[in-house]
C-alpha positions as CSV (number, residue, x, y, z in Angstrom):
1,M,-0.9,16.4,-57.1
2,S,-2.8,16.7,-53.9
3,G,-1.0,16.9,-50.5
4,P,-1.1,14.1,-47.9
5,R,-4.1,12.9,-46.3
6,D,-4.9,14.2,-42.8
7,P,-6.4,11.0,-40.9
8,D,-7.9,13.2,-38.0
9,F,-9.6,15.5,-40.7
10,D,-10.9,12.6,-42.7
11,A,-12.2,10.9,-39.5
12,W,-14.0,14.3,-38.4
13,V,-15.7,14.6,-41.8
14,K,-16.8,11.0,-41.7
15,A,-18.3,11.4,-38.2
16,A,-20.2,14.4,-39.6
17,R,-21.3,12.4,-42.6
18,D,-22.6,9.6,-40.6
19,V,-25.3,11.7,-39.0
20,S,-28.4,11.0,-40.9
21,C,-30.6,13.8,-42.5
22,L,-33.6,13.0,-40.5
23,A,-31.5,13.1,-37.2
24,V,-30.5,16.7,-38.4
25,L,-34.1,17.7,-38.7
26,D,-35.1,15.9,-35.7
27,R,-32.6,17.9,-33.8
28,R,-34.2,21.1,-35.0
29,G,-37.9,19.8,-34.3
30,I,-38.6,19.8,-38.0
31,K,-41.4,17.1,-38.8
32,L,-41.9,15.4,-41.9
33,R,-44.8,12.9,-42.9
34,R,-43.9,9.5,-44.2
35,A,-44.8,9.0,-48.0
36,G,-43.5,5.6,-49.1
37,T,-39.5,5.6,-49.1
38,E,-39.7,9.4,-48.5
39,H,-40.5,11.5,-45.7
40,V,-42.0,14.8,-47.1
41,G,-43.1,18.3,-45.9
42,P,-42.7,21.9,-46.4
43,C,-39.1,23.0,-47.1
44,P,-37.5,24.6,-43.8
45,V,-36.0,27.0,-45.9
46,C,-38.3,28.1,-48.9
47,G,-41.5,26.9,-47.6
48,G,-44.3,25.4,-50.0
49,T,-46.3,22.4,-48.7
50,D,-44.7,19.2,-49.9
51,R,-41.4,20.2,-51.9
52,F,-38.9,18.9,-49.5
53,G,-38.2,15.1,-49.2
54,V,-35.8,12.9,-47.5
55,H,-35.1,9.4,-48.9
56,A,-34.4,7.5,-45.6
57,R,-32.9,4.6,-47.2
58,K,-30.5,6.6,-49.4
59,D,-30.1,9.1,-46.7
60,I,-30.2,11.9,-49.2
61,W,-32.4,15.2,-49.3
62,I,-33.9,17.3,-51.8
63,C,-35.7,20.4,-52.3
64,R,-37.8,20.8,-55.3
65,G,-38.2,24.3,-55.1
66,S,-34.6,25.5,-54.7
67,G,-33.1,22.5,-56.7
68,R,-30.8,21.8,-53.7
69,G,-30.2,18.5,-52.3
70,G,-27.5,16.0,-51.1
71,D,-26.2,14.5,-47.7
72,A,-26.5,15.7,-44.0
73,I,-23.5,18.0,-44.6
74,A,-25.2,19.5,-47.5
75,L,-28.4,19.9,-45.5
76,V,-26.7,21.8,-42.8
77,Q,-25.1,24.1,-45.3
78,Y,-28.5,24.8,-46.8
79,L,-30.3,25.2,-43.3
80,D,-27.8,27.5,-41.8
81,G,-25.9,29.3,-44.8
82,A,-22.9,27.4,-43.6
83,D,-19.6,26.6,-45.5
84,F,-18.4,22.7,-45.5
85,L,-16.5,23.2,-42.4
86,G,-19.2,25.1,-40.6
87,A,-21.6,22.4,-41.4
88,C,-19.2,19.6,-40.1
89,E,-18.6,21.5,-36.9
90,T,-22.3,21.8,-36.4
91,L,-22.7,18.1,-37.0
92,T,-20.0,16.9,-34.9
93,G,-20.1,19.6,-32.2
94,R,-16.1,19.8,-32.6
95,K,-14.0,22.4,-34.3
96,A,-12.3,21.4,-37.5
97,P,-8.9,19.9,-37.1
98,R,-7.7,22.5,-39.5
99,G,-9.4,25.7,-40.8
100,E,-12.3,27.6,-39.4
101,G,-16.0,27.1,-40.3
102,T,-18.3,29.9,-41.2
103,R,-22.0,30.0,-40.8
104,L,-24.8,32.8,-40.8
105,S,-25.5,34.5,-37.7
106,P,-28.4,33.6,-35.7
107,E,-29.7,37.3,-36.4
108,E,-29.4,36.7,-40.2
109,L,-31.1,33.4,-40.1
110,A,-34.0,34.8,-38.1
111,R,-34.1,37.7,-40.5
112,R,-34.3,35.2,-43.4
113,A,-36.9,33.1,-41.7
114,E,-39.0,36.1,-41.1
115,E,-38.9,37.1,-44.9
116,R,-39.8,33.6,-45.7
117,R,-42.8,33.7,-43.5
118,A,-43.9,37.2,-44.6
119,A,-43.7,35.6,-48.6
120,E,-45.5,32.4,-47.6
121,A,-48.3,34.5,-45.7
122,K,-48.4,36.7,-49.0
123,R,-48.7,33.9,-51.3
124,E,-51.5,32.4,-49.2
125,A,-53.5,35.6,-49.0
126,Q,-53.2,35.8,-52.9
127,A,-54.4,32.1,-53.1
128,A,-57.3,32.8,-50.5
129,D,-58.4,35.9,-52.5
130,Y,-58.2,33.8,-55.8
131,R,-60.4,31.2,-54.1
132,E,-62.9,33.7,-52.7
133,R,-63.4,35.3,-56.2
134,E,-63.8,31.9,-57.9
135,R,-66.3,30.9,-55.1
136,R,-68.2,34.3,-55.8
137,H,-68.2,33.6,-59.5
138,L,-69.4,30.1,-59.3
139,F,-72.2,31.0,-57.0
140,H,-73.5,33.9,-58.9
141,E,-72.7,33.1,-62.5
142,Q,-73.4,29.5,-62.5
143,W,-75.4,28.2,-59.2
144,L,-77.8,31.0,-58.8
145,K,-78.5,31.0,-62.8
146,A,-79.2,27.3,-62.7
147,Q,-82.6,25.7,-62.7
148,P,-83.8,24.1,-59.3
149,A,-83.5,20.2,-59.5
150,H,-87.4,19.9,-59.4
151,A,-87.9,22.0,-62.4
152,A,-85.3,20.4,-64.6
153,P,-86.8,17.4,-66.5
154,M,-83.4,16.3,-67.9
155,L,-82.2,16.0,-64.3
156,A,-85.2,13.9,-63.3
157,G,-84.5,11.9,-66.6
158,Y,-80.9,11.3,-65.7
159,F,-81.8,9.9,-62.3
160,A,-84.6,7.8,-63.7
161,R,-82.0,6.4,-66.4
162,R,-79.8,5.3,-63.4
163,G,-82.8,3.8,-61.4
164,L,-82.4,6.4,-58.7
165,A,-84.9,8.3,-56.9
166,L,-84.3,12.2,-56.9
167,P,-84.7,13.7,-53.4
168,E,-87.4,15.9,-52.9
169,P,-86.9,18.5,-52.1
170,C,-83.4,18.6,-53.5
171,K,-81.6,21.7,-52.5
172,A,-78.1,20.3,-53.5
173,L,-78.7,19.9,-56.8
174,R,-79.5,22.2,-59.8
175,F,-79.5,21.9,-63.7
176,L,-77.6,24.3,-66.2
177,P,-78.7,23.7,-69.9
178,D,-75.4,25.0,-71.3
179,A,-72.6,24.5,-69.1
180,P,-69.0,25.2,-70.4
181,Y,-66.2,22.6,-70.1
182,F,-62.9,23.7,-70.0
183,N,-59.6,21.9,-70.6
184,G,-56.3,23.2,-70.9
185,E,-55.3,26.7,-71.8
186,V,-55.1,29.1,-74.7
187,E,-53.8,32.5,-75.5
188,D,-56.4,35.2,-76.1
189,D,-56.0,38.2,-78.7
190,R,-53.9,39.9,-75.8
191,A,-51.4,37.2,-75.5
192,R,-53.0,36.1,-72.0
193,K,-53.4,32.6,-71.1
194,V,-57.0,31.6,-70.6
195,P,-59.0,28.5,-70.1
196,R,-59.8,26.4,-73.3
197,L,-63.3,25.9,-73.9
198,V,-63.8,22.3,-75.4
199,H,-67.6,21.7,-74.6
200,R,-70.7,23.2,-73.7
201,G,-73.8,21.3,-72.8
202,P,-76.6,20.2,-70.0
203,A,-75.0,19.5,-66.7
204,M,-76.1,18.7,-63.3
205,L,-74.7,21.0,-60.6
206,A,-74.0,20.1,-56.9
207,A,-73.4,22.6,-54.2
208,I,-70.0,21.7,-52.1
209,T,-70.5,23.3,-48.8
210,D,-68.5,23.5,-45.5
211,A,-69.2,22.6,-42.0
212,E,-71.2,26.0,-41.6
213,G,-73.2,25.3,-44.7
214,V,-71.4,27.9,-46.8
215,F,-71.0,27.3,-50.5
216,R,-67.6,26.5,-51.6
217,G,-67.6,25.1,-55.1
218,L,-69.4,23.0,-57.6
219,H,-69.2,19.4,-58.8
220,C,-70.5,19.5,-62.3
221,T,-71.8,16.4,-64.2
222,W,-72.1,16.8,-68.0
223,L,-75.3,14.8,-69.3
224,D,-76.5,13.0,-72.5
225,L,-79.5,10.9,-71.9
226,A,-78.6,9.2,-75.3
227,Q,-75.8,7.4,-73.5
228,P,-76.4,4.2,-71.5
229,K,-75.6,5.9,-68.2
230,G,-76.7,9.4,-69.1
231,K,-73.4,10.9,-69.0
232,A,-72.0,13.0,-71.8
233,V,-69.0,11.5,-73.7
234,I,-66.5,14.7,-74.1
235,A,-63.4,14.3,-76.3
236,D,-60.7,16.9,-76.5
237,P,-61.1,18.5,-80.0
238,E,-57.3,18.3,-80.7
239,T,-56.1,15.2,-79.3
240,G,-59.2,13.1,-79.2
241,E,-58.6,12.1,-75.6
242,L,-61.7,11.2,-73.9
243,L,-62.1,13.4,-71.0
244,P,-63.9,12.9,-67.7
245,A,-67.7,13.8,-67.7
246,K,-67.4,15.2,-64.1
247,K,-65.3,18.2,-62.9
248,V,-65.0,20.0,-59.5
249,R,-64.5,23.9,-59.4
250,G,-63.7,25.8,-56.4
251,S,-62.7,24.2,-53.2
252,M,-63.5,20.7,-52.2
253,K,-61.1,20.0,-49.5
254,G,-63.2,19.2,-46.3
255,G,-66.5,19.9,-47.6
256,R,-69.3,17.7,-49.0
257,I,-72.4,17.5,-51.0
258,L,-75.6,17.2,-48.4
259,L,-77.8,15.4,-51.1
260,A,-80.2,14.9,-48.5
261,P,-80.5,16.4,-45.1
262,A,-82.2,14.6,-42.1
263,A,-85.7,15.1,-42.1
264,S,-85.7,15.7,-38.3
265,G,-83.2,18.8,-38.8
266,T,-80.5,17.0,-36.6
267,P,-78.7,14.2,-38.1
268,R,-77.9,11.3,-35.8
269,R,-77.2,8.9,-38.5
270,S,-75.4,9.6,-41.9
271,V,-74.8,7.6,-45.1
272,A,-71.7,8.7,-47.1
273,G,-69.8,7.7,-50.1
274,E,-67.7,9.0,-52.9
275,G,-70.0,9.8,-55.5
276,I,-73.6,11.2,-56.0
277,E,-74.8,8.3,-57.7
278,T,-73.6,5.8,-55.1
279,V,-75.1,7.8,-52.2
280,A,-78.4,8.3,-54.2
281,A,-78.5,4.6,-54.8
282,A,-78.1,3.6,-51.1
283,R,-81.0,6.0,-50.6
284,T,-83.3,4.7,-53.0
285,A,-82.6,1.2,-51.8
286,L,-83.6,2.2,-48.3
287,L,-86.7,3.8,-49.7
288,T,-88.1,0.7,-51.2
289,T,-87.2,-1.5,-48.4
290,S,-86.7,-0.7,-44.7
291,G,-87.5,3.2,-45.0
292,I,-85.3,5.9,-44.1
293,H,-85.1,7.2,-40.4
294,A,-86.0,10.8,-39.8
295,D,-82.6,11.5,-38.4
296,C,-80.6,10.2,-41.4
297,E,-78.8,12.3,-43.7
298,F,-77.1,11.4,-47.2
299,A,-73.6,13.1,-48.0
300,V,-71.4,12.9,-50.8
301,G,-67.4,13.1,-50.3
302,I,-66.9,14.0,-53.9
303,S,-63.5,12.1,-54.2
304,L,-62.1,9.2,-52.4
305,G,-59.3,11.5,-51.0
306,N,-61.7,13.9,-49.6
307,L,-64.0,11.1,-48.0
308,T,-60.9,9.3,-46.4
309,G,-58.3,12.1,-46.0
310,K,-54.5,11.3,-46.7
311,A,-52.6,8.2,-45.4
312,T,-49.7,8.8,-43.1
313,E,-47.5,6.5,-45.2
314,T,-47.9,4.0,-48.3
315,V,-48.0,0.3,-48.2
316,P,-46.9,-2.4,-50.4
317,H,-49.8,-4.0,-52.7
318,P,-50.0,-7.6,-52.2
319,T,-50.2,-8.4,-56.1
320,L,-49.6,-5.4,-58.1
321,K,-46.1,-5.0,-59.2
322,R,-44.0,-2.3,-61.1
323,T,-40.8,-2.4,-62.8
324,D,-38.2,0.4,-61.8
325,S,-35.7,2.5,-63.9
326,L,-33.0,-0.3,-63.3
327,G,-35.6,-3.3,-64.5
328,R,-36.1,-4.3,-61.1
329,T,-39.7,-5.6,-60.1
330,R,-41.1,-4.1,-56.9
331,A,-44.5,-4.2,-55.4
332,Q,-46.6,-1.2,-56.2
333,R,-47.3,1.2,-53.2
334,V,-50.8,2.4,-52.3
335,P,-52.1,4.8,-49.7
336,G,-52.2,2.8,-46.3
337,P,-54.8,2.5,-43.7
338,Q,-53.5,4.9,-41.2
339,P,-55.2,8.5,-41.5
340,D,-53.1,11.5,-41.5
341,M,-55.1,13.6,-39.0
342,E,-53.8,17.0,-40.2
343,S,-54.9,16.3,-43.8
344,P,-58.5,17.6,-44.8
345,A,-61.4,15.4,-45.4
346,M,-65.2,15.5,-45.7
347,F,-66.6,16.9,-42.4
348,V,-69.0,14.7,-40.3
349,P,-71.4,16.7,-38.0
350,D,-70.8,16.2,-34.4
351,T,-74.5,15.1,-33.8
352,V,-74.0,11.9,-35.8
353,T,-73.8,8.6,-33.9
354,H,-74.2,6.2,-36.6
355,L,-71.9,6.7,-39.9
356,T,-72.1,4.2,-42.6
357,L,-69.4,4.4,-45.4
358,L,-70.2,3.3,-48.9
359,A,-67.4,1.3,-50.5
360,D,-67.0,1.0,-54.2
361,G,-66.6,-2.7,-55.6
362,D,-65.5,-1.6,-58.9
363,S,-62.2,-0.4,-57.8
364,D,-59.0,-2.3,-56.7
365,P,-60.1,-4.4,-53.6
366,F,-56.8,-3.9,-51.5
367,A,-56.5,-0.3,-52.0
368,T,-60.2,0.3,-51.4
369,R,-60.1,-1.6,-48.3
370,C,-57.1,0.6,-47.3
371,A,-59.1,3.6,-47.8
372,M,-62.2,2.3,-46.1
373,E,-60.1,1.5,-43.0
374,R,-58.4,5.0,-43.1
375,A,-61.9,6.5,-43.4
376,Q,-63.2,4.5,-40.3
377,A,-60.4,5.7,-38.3
378,R,-60.4,9.3,-39.5
379,H,-64.2,9.7,-38.7
380,A,-64.1,7.8,-35.5
381,A,-65.4,9.7,-32.4
382,P,-66.5,8.8,-28.9
383,G,-69.9,7.5,-29.0
384,R,-70.2,7.1,-32.8
385,F,-70.2,3.7,-34.6
386,V,-68.4,3.8,-38.1
387,T,-69.3,0.9,-40.5
388,V,-68.5,0.2,-44.0
389,A,-71.1,-1.2,-46.5
390,W,-69.6,-3.3,-49.4
391,P,-71.2,-4.1,-52.8
392,P,-70.2,-7.1,-54.8
393,E,-66.7,-7.0,-56.2
394,G,-66.8,-5.3,-59.6
395,L,-69.9,-3.1,-58.9
396,D,-70.8,-0.2,-57.1
397,F,-74.1,0.3,-55.5
398,N,-75.7,2.2,-58.3
399,D,-74.6,-0.8,-60.7
400,M,-76.4,-3.3,-58.4
401,L,-79.5,-1.2,-58.4
402,M,-79.6,-1.0,-62.3
403,E,-79.0,-4.7,-62.5
404,A,-81.8,-5.4,-60.5
405,A,-84.2,-3.2,-62.4
406,E,-83.3,-5.1,-65.7
C-alpha cells in the first residue's frame, strides 16, 4: 500500500509538468521547424536531420533515433541526463520538497556534446566522400561515354515524338544506348548487398550542375519510341510493379539542368520548370512565335521540391480529406506557400532580372498553387520580377504543344 499523498510534492511535480516541451527547447535556444502538427529538426542529443519532433497539441516529444520520448519532464531527463527529481528541479527552478535530484555535470554534458559533434562530422565526411565517388563514377562511366545529343538520332526522335525542338547545340543532354536501371538490392556471391538490375536500354542523360557549373549528378530518362510519348515502360520482374521511366543519380539538391544557356552568355531572363519536356515545350513555343531573347536561358529544376524548396509548414487542403486511425475525417495537409529559406532549392543566377516559372496543370491545383507561390517567394530578389505561367487545368506545357500539333 502506498503512503499518504504529499500535496506540496504533487503541486511541485504538476508545476514541472505544466511547462511545455517547446518552452523547454526555446529556453535552450533549440530551434525546430514547423511541419504540420509537429515541430521537427535534428535531435539535440543524438543529431540527425529531422529525427526529433514535438507534437505541439499533445505536448509530447519523440526522438526516432534513440526511441526516447514523453513529456517535458522526460525531455529534460533526456537532455540533461537527469533523474526525475533533477528534471523537475530544472523545470520549476525550485528544490524538491523531499529528496534531492541528480543530473549530469556541465563538464559531462559538454563532453557528450563534443562526442556527438565529432560523430556527426565523421558521418557527414563519409557521406560527402560517398557522394564524390558517386559523382566521379557517373561522370566518367556514363556521362563521358554517352553520345553527344546531336549525334544521337534516337534522342532527336524522342524530342520530335513530343513535338519539341532539340536545342542546338545541346551540351546538357547526351544519349546512352544501353543504360542500366537498378531497383532494390540483391546479395552477390559474397553475400554483399548490391543494386538489383531490372532493365537495360537506351536513355537520355541530362547533366545536373551546381552554381559553379560543376557536374553533380545525372537525370536519366529511359526511352522507347514505340510508346505514345516515347518513354520506356519498365516493370519490376518480380512484382510486376510499373516503375518510373526517370531516375536521378548523384546529387540534385540546389542544382539544375541548364537545357539551353543564354546566347548572350549572361542570362538576364530565365524560364524554369520542373521537367525537361515542360521547359523544352516553352522554348519550342517561343521559337515558333515571338522568338527568344539572346539573354534568356532555359533551366530545369528536376523535381518540384528542388524547384521550390521546402515549406515552413503544411496547410489544410480545401477539399481533399483523409481518415485517421480513429476513423475521424480530417483535411489532408500539403506543403504551404511559405518557403523554408534554409532548405536547398534550384539556384537562379544573380544576373537574372526576369524569372518565369512554369507550372504543371496536370497536378492538384491547390497544392501546385502553394508550390508556385513558395517558389516565387523563394526566388525573389531585389530588382528581379518572378512570374508564373499556367497551362490549362489537366495539361502541362508539353501536352499543349502535342495537342496543337494533332
